[in-house]
C-alpha positions in Angstrom: -32.2 -33.8 28.9 -33.3 -30.5 28.2 -30.0 -29.1 29.9 -28.0 -31.5 27.6 -29.3 -30.4 24.4 -28.7 -26.4 25.4 -25.1 -27.6 26.3 -24.6 -29.1 22.8 -26.1 -26.1 21.2 -23.9 -23.9 23.1 -20.9 -25.7 22.3 -21.9 -26.3 19.0 -22.0 -22.4 18.4 -18.9 -21.5 20.2 -17.0 -23.9 17.7 -18.8 -22.4 14.9 -17.9 -18.6 16.1 -14.4 -20.1 16.5 -14.0 -21.3 13.3 -15.1 -18.0 11.5 -12.2 -16.4 13.5 -9.6 -18.3 11.6 -8.5 -18.2 7.7 -6.0 -19.9 5.7 -3.3 -17.7 3.9 -1.5 -20.0 0.9 1.1 -18.5 -1.1 4.6 -18.8 -2.9 7.8 -16.9 -1.6 10.2 -16.1 -4.4 13.4 -13.8 -4.9 13.1 -10.8 -6.9 14.3 -13.2 -10.3 10.9 -15.3 -9.1 12.9 -18.3 -7.9 11.3 -20.0 -5.2 12.8 -19.5 -1.4 12.7 -23.0 0.2 12.9 -22.5 4.0 12.0 -19.1 4.2 9.8 -18.6 7.7 6.3 -17.1 7.5 5.3 -16.2 10.9 2.0 -14.3 12.3 3.1 -11.2 13.8 2.9 -11.1 17.8 2.2 -14.8 18.1 4.4 -18.0 18.0 2.4 -19.4 14.9 4.7 -20.0 12.1 5.4 -22.2 9.2 8.4 -22.6 7.0 8.1 -22.8 3.0 8.7 -26.0 1.2 11.3 -26.7 -1.3 9.0 -25.1 -4.2 8.5 -21.8 -1.7 4.9 -22.7 -1.0 3.5 -22.1 2.2 0.0 -22.3 4.2 -0.9 -21.1 7.4 -4.0 -20.6 9.7 -4.0 -17.0 11.1 -6.3 -14.9 12.4 -8.2 -12.2 9.6 -6.2 -8.8 9.5 -2.8 -10.9 11.1 0.3 -9.5 9.6 2.6 -12.2 8.2 6.4 -11.7 8.7 9.0 -13.4 6.2 12.3 -14.1 7.3 15.1 -16.1 5.4 
């Protein structure tokens, strides 16, 4: 019984530690005239993690802290 409780606590602690290593970045991609840019790809540099902006230019992506975002259209 004690082993089960210790294992549960260990797994719960690991999950909490992992959750702190990810942040959510939200934004709007616009051009120089402040017009939204739908279909722009927003990627975390050095990973396969990416998303595409909505029709309003909005995006949301979960990345590691200090990640570099790359925008391509």
